[in-house]
C-alpha positions in Angstrom: 103.3 -114.2 35.6 101.0 -115.0 38.6 103.6 -113.5 41.0 103.6 -110.2 39.1 99.8 -110.1 39.0 99.6 -110.8 42.8 102.2 -108.2 43.4 100.2 -105.6 41.4 97.0 -106.4 43.3 98.8 -106.2 46.6 100.4 -102.9 45.7 97.1 -101.4 44.6 95.5 -102.4 47.9 98.5 -101.0 49.9 98.3 -97.7 48.2 94.5 -97.4 48.5 94.7 -98.3 52.2 97.2 -95.5 53.0 94.7 -92.8 51.9 96.7 -91.9 48.7 94.7 -89.8 46.3 96.0 -88.8 42.9 96.5 -85.1 42.4 93.8 -84.8 39.8 91.2 -86.8 41.6 88.1 -85.0 43.0 89.1 -84.9 46.7 92.7 -83.6 46.1 94.2 -80.4 44.9 93.4 -81.1 41.2 89.7 -80.3 41.2 90.1 -76.7 42.5 92.8 -76.1 39.8 90.3 -76.9 37.1 88.0 -74.3 38.5 90.2 -71.3 38.4 89.2 -68.5 36.0 92.3 -66.6 34.7 92.2 -62.8 34.2 95.2 -61.2 32.5 96.0 -57.8 31.0 94.9 -57.0 27.5 98.0 -57.2 25.4 99.9 -59.9 23.5 102.0 -61.2 26.4 99.0 -61.1 28.8 97.0 -63.1 26.4 99.8 -65.7 26.0 100.2 -66.0 29.8 96.4 -66.4 30.2 96.3 -69.1 27.4 99.2 -71.0 28.9 97.7 -70.8 32.4 94.3 -72.1 31.3 96.0 -75.0 29.6 98.3 -75.8 32.6 95.4 -75.7 35.0 93.1 -77.7 32.7 90.3 -75.0 33.1 86.8 -76.6 33.0 84.7 -74.0 31.2 81.5 -75.9 32.0 81.8 -75.5 35.8 81.4 -72.3 37.8 84.8 -71.0 38.9 85.8 -71.4 42.6 88.7 -69.0 42.3 89.8 -66.0 40.2 93.4 -65.7 39.3 94.5 -62.2 38.3 97.9 -61.7 36.7 99.9 -58.6 36.0 102.8 -59.2 33.6 105.8 -57.0 33.0 108.6 -57.6 30.5 112.1 -56.2 30.1 114.3 -56.9 27.1 118.0 -56.1 26.9 120.5 -56.8 24.3 123.4 -59.3 24.8 126.5 -59.4 22.7 127.5 -56.9 20.0 128.5 -57.2 16.4 131.1 -55.0 14.8 128.3 -52.7 13.6 127.1 -52.3 17.2 123.9 -54.3 16.8 122.8 -57.0 19.2 123.4 -60.7 18.5 121.0 -62.0 21.2 118.3 -60.6 23.5 117.5 -61.5 27.0 113.8 -61.3 27.8 112.8 -61.2 31.5 109.2 -61.5 32.3 107.8 -60.9 35.8 104.3 -62.0 36.7 102.5 -60.9 39.9 99.5 -63.0 40.6 96.6 -63.0 43.0 94.3 -65.9 43.7 90.9 -64.8 45.1 88.1 -67.2 46.2 84.9 -66.3 44.3 82.9 -66.9 47.5 85.0 -64.5 49.5 88.0 -65.1 51.7 91.6 -64.2 52.0 93.4 -63.9 48.6 96.8 -65.5 48.0 99.5 -63.6 46.2 102.8 -64.4 44.6 105.4 -63.3 42.1 107.3 -65.4 39.5 110.1 -64.3 37.2 111.4 -66.1 34.1 114.3 -65.2 31.8 114.7 -66.5 28.3 117.0 -65.5 25.4 116.6 -65.5 21.7 118.8 -64.8 18.7 118.7 -61.4 16.9 118.0 -61.7 13.2 118.8 -59.3 10.4 115.5 -59.9 8.6 112.5 -58.1 10.1 110.1 -61.0 10.0 112.7 -63.4 11.5 113.3 -60.9 14.3 109.6 -60.6 15.1 109.2 -64.4 15.0 112.2 -64.9 17.3 110.8 -62.3 19.8 107.4 -63.9 19.8 109.0 -67.3 20.3 110.9 -66.0 23.3 107.6 -64.6 24.7 105.8 -67.9 24.2 108.6 -69.8 26.0 108.5 -67.3 28.9 104.7 -67.5 29.1 104.8 -71.3 29.2 107.4 -71.4 31.9 105.5 -68.8 34.0 102.4 -70.8 33.7 104.3 -73.9 35.0 105.7 -72.0 37.9 102.4 -70.3 38.8 100.6 -73.7 38.6 103.2 -75.1 41.1 102.6 -72.1 43.4 98.8 -72.6 43.2 99.1 -76.3 44.0 101.1 -75.4 47.1 98.7 -72.7 48.1 95.6 -74.8 47.7 97.1 -77.8 49.5 97.7 -75.6 52.5 94.0 -74.6 52.8 
């Protein structure tokens, strides 16, 4: 028991001595992520991407934003597989998001593009088909937010 406690204390001292800072600590990359205001297009998919990005970044609404993230989202849906009556059995949804991170105080913006592809089953009932499509959009928006967050972390760590 004492050996484990001594090891834990020594490990903590070793990590603190090397200059390690957790990602979400104030001096690291985490604090600028919380102060990025997200702007998206005014449609259902744009709203979903903005909502997912705000959650992924942990946006602090009480603090003034340091950066403005503008996204432009395009989607393409194509049918996969065919039944005997020539209707689709699945759909492939490809969502492409072009983003621009601009410092509010001025400076050089950073841009990037991410693409995500998801699939969902085609349903015969109208409500089920709409629900499946919206679920596919939600999964695509969530994955885009994750990828854009990783891009932003890399961009901000290089500054």
